[in-house]
C-alpha positions in Angstrom: -21.7 30.6 8.0 -24.0 33.4 9.1 -26.3 32.6 11.9 -29.0 34.3 9.9 -28.8 32.0 7.0 -32.0 30.2 6.0 -32.3 26.5 6.8 -32.2 25.7 3.1 -29.0 27.4 2.6 -27.4 25.9 5.5 -28.4 22.4 4.4 -27.0 23.1 1.0 -23.7 24.3 2.6 -23.6 21.1 4.8 -24.3 18.9 1.8 -21.6 20.6 -0.3 -18.9 20.1 2.3 -19.8 16.6 3.2 -20.0 15.7 -0.6 -16.5 17.0 -0.9 -15.2 14.9 2.0 -17.0 11.7 1.0 -16.1 12.3 -2.6 -12.4 12.4 -1.6 -12.7 9.3 0.3 -14.5 7.5 -2.5 -11.7 8.2 -5.1 -9.0 7.4 -2.5 -7.5 10.9 -2.2 -5.8 11.7 1.2 -7.4 8.7 3.0 -6.5 5.9 0.7 -9.8 4.2 0.5 -10.4 1.7 -2.2 -13.6 0.9 -4.0 -15.4 -2.4 -4.9 -17.7 -2.3 -7.7 -20.9 -4.2 -8.0 -23.1 -3.4 -11.0 -21.2 -0.2 -11.4 -22.2 1.1 -8.0 -19.6 1.8 -5.4 -19.2 0.0 -2.1 -16.5 1.5 0.2 -13.8 -0.9 1.2 -12.0 -0.1 4.4 -8.7 1.6 4.1 -6.8 4.1 6.3 -9.5 6.4 7.5 -9.1 10.3 7.9 -7.7 10.8 11.3 -10.3 11.3 14.0 -7.6 12.0 16.7 -6.8 15.5 15.4 -9.3 18.3 16.5 -11.2 19.7 13.5 -11.0 23.4 12.7 -13.7 25.4 14.5 -15.5 25.9 11.2 -15.5 22.3 10.4 -16.6 21.3 13.9 -19.5 23.6 13.6 -20.3 21.9 10.2 -20.3 18.5 11.9 -22.6 19.8 14.6 -25.0 21.2 11.9 -25.0 17.8 10.2 -25.7 16.0 13.4 -28.6 18.2 14.3 -30.2 17.5 10.8 -29.5 13.8 10.5 -29.8 12.4 14.0 -33.5 11.8 14.3 -33.7 10.6 17.8 -37.3 9.5 17.3 -38.6 7.4 20.2 -40.0 4.0 19.0 -37.9 4.1 15.8 -37.7 0.4 14.9 -34.5 1.1 12.8 -32.6 2.4 15.8 -31.0 0.9 18.8 -30.1 2.8 21.9 -31.5 5.6 24.0 -33.0 8.6 22.1 -31.0 11.0 24.4 -27.7 9.2 24.0 -24.8 11.8 23.7 -23.6 10.1 20.5 -25.4 9.0 17.5 -24.0 6.8 14.9 -25.9 7.0 11.6 -25.2 4.3 9.0 -26.2 4.4 5.2 -26.1 0.9 4.0 -27.4 -1.6 1.2 -28.1 -5.2 2.1 -26.1 -6.4 -0.9 -22.9 -4.5 0.3 -20.4 -6.9 1.5 -18.7 -4.2 3.6 -22.0 -3.4 5.2 -22.1 -7.0 6.1 -18.7 -6.9 7.7 -19.8 -3.9 9.9 -22.9 -5.6 10.9 -21.2 -8.8 11.8 -17.9 -7.7 13.4 -18.2 -4.1 14.5 -21.7 -3.3 15.4 -22.1 -6.0 18.0 -18.8 -4.6 19.8 -20.3 -1.1 19.8 -23.7 -2.2 21.2 -21.9 -4.1 24.0 -19.5 -1.3 24.7 -21.4 1.8 24.1 -25.3 1.3 23.5 -25.7 -0.9 26.5 -24.3 1.8 28.7 -26.5 4.6 27.2 -23.5 6.3 25.5 -24.4 5.6 21.8 -27.6 5.4 19.7 -27.3 3.6 16.2 -29.7 4.7 13.5 -29.9 2.6 10.4 -30.7 4.3 7.0 -31.7 2.2 3.8 -29.5 3.6 1.1 -30.1 1.2 -1.8 -27.6 1.5 -4.6 -27.7 -2.1 -6.1 -31.1 -2.0 -7.8 -34.6 -3.7 -7.2 -33.2 -6.6 -5.2 -31.6 -4.2 -2.7 -34.8 -2.1 -2.5 -37.0 -5.3 -1.9 -34.6 -6.3 1.0 -34.8 -2.8 2.4 -38.6 -2.9 2.2 -38.6 -6.3 4.0 -36.4 -5.0 6.8 -38.7 -2.0 7.2 -41.7 -4.3 7.2 -40.1 -6.5 9.8 -39.6 -3.5 12.0 -43.4 -2.8 11.9 -43.6 -6.0 14.0 -40.6 -5.3 16.2 -38.2 -7.5 14.1 -36.1 -5.1 12.2 -32.8 -5.9 13.9 -33.3 -9.7 13.7 -34.0 -9.6 9.9 -31.2 -7.1 9.5 -28.8 -9.5 11.2 -30.1 -12.4 9.2 -29.7 -10.5 5.9 -26.1 -9.8 6.7 -25.2 -13.2 8.2 -23.9 -14.1 4.9 -23.7 -12.6 1.4 -27.1 -12.5 -0.2 -27.6 -11.3 -3.8 -30.1 -11.5 -6.7 -32.3 -14.6 -6.3 -31.5 -15.0 -2.6 -33.5 -11.6 -2.1 -36.6 -12.8 -3.9 -39.9 -12.1 -2.1 -40.4 -15.8 -1.1 -36.8 -15.9 0.2 -37.4 -12.8 2.1 -40.6 -14.0 3.6 -39.0 -17.2 4.7 -36.3 -15.1 6.5 -38.7 -12.9 8.1 -40.6 -15.9 9.5 -37.4 -17.4 10.9 -36.5 -13.9 12.3 -39.6 -14.0 14.5 -42.1 -12.0 12.3 -45.4 -13.5 13.3 -48.0 -12.1 10.9 -46.7 -12.9 7.5 -49.6 -11.5 5.7 -49.3 -8.2 7.3 -45.5 -8.4 6.5 -46.2 -8.9 2.8 -48.7 -6.0 2.8 -46.3 -3.7 4.7 -43.4 -4.7 2.4 -45.4 -3.4 -0.7 -47.1 -0.5 1.0 -46.8 3.2 0.1 -45.6 3.8 3.7 -42.5 1.6 3.0 -41.8 3.5 -0.1 -42.0 6.7 1.7 -39.7 5.4 4.5 -37.0 4.3 1.9 -37.3 7.5 0.0 -36.7 9.5 3.1 -33.5 7.7 3.9 -32.4 7.9 0.3 -33.1 11.6 -0.1 -31.3 12.2 3.2 -28.3 10.4 1.9 -28.3 12.3 -1.5 -28.5 15.8 0.2 -25.5 14.9 2.3 -23.6 13.8 -0.7 -23.4 10.0 0.2 -21.8 8.2 -2.7 -20.9 4.7 -1.4 -21.9 2.1 1.2 -21.4 1.7 4.1 -21.1 5.4 5.0 -21.3 6.6 8.6 -21.8 9.7 10.6 -20.6 10.0 14.3 -22.3 13.1 15.6 -22.2 14.4 12.2 -18.5 13.5 11.4 -18.1 11.2 8.4 -16.5 7.8 8.4 -16.5 6.0 5.1 -16.2 2.3 4.7 -16.3 -0.6 7.1 -13.2 0.7 9.0 -11.6 -1.3 11.8 -13.6 -1.3 15.1 -10.9 0.8 16.6 -11.7 3.7 14.3 -15.4 3.8 15.4 -14.4 3.4 19.3 -12.0 6.3 18.9 -14.6 8.5 17.1 -17.3 7.6 19.7 -15.0 8.3 22.5 -14.0 11.7 21.3 -17.7 12.6 20.5 -18.8 11.5 23.9 -16.0 13.6 25.5 -17.1 16.6 23.4 -20.8 16.0 24.2 -19.9 15.8 28.0 -18.1 19.1 27.9 -21.3 20.9 26.1 -23.9 19.2 28.3 -24.6 15.7 26.6 -27.2 14.7 24.2 -30.3 16.4 23.0 
């Protein structure tokens, strides 16, 4: 890609390639990923992942770097992120609170990654609300964002994923009770924030970012711009993070 290409053309090219990669994963070509349907929307089931041990061709590596620059926000004070803003590796997750495999990642893999990498300043995790299961998912996403306004995003995130919650379990009164038990103190503010235009804009920002990248299923991940689809085994993530950290070390670290 020419260095003189406009930002819009570069983003379009990034989206086209990632859409192709994620599309292949979604239909099981080359990487053998299966799909679980829920109301005709895809949720990526863990299967054999595309190898992260083989170096990507120079062109693809540059494309991943471009994706990382455009998607890793590194915003200080971001309630939907954990880890240092200048960490050398950023894992971006696109997820839906009704997605069973998103829950598996939250319960089984993310705590290990936080302990092994986030606590040591190597990794930053940034969560994106990518709602694919309708109004209940959107309401849960708004609730988690609203909890984040009071510093309790991750507490409500973990509570939502502690067990499968669908339909009536994500009604407003249930979410309010869950927010209260997650440590949200000002419930009136929580309700206002959940229904606010600011919440709508925050969700739309995440959703549009996913669409532009070609995200088709949840959970979908980027590790310094390189895609991983589905709640893969923890070892897949640790290998990807180790390799990304090694590359970042050679090039001078994070932003």
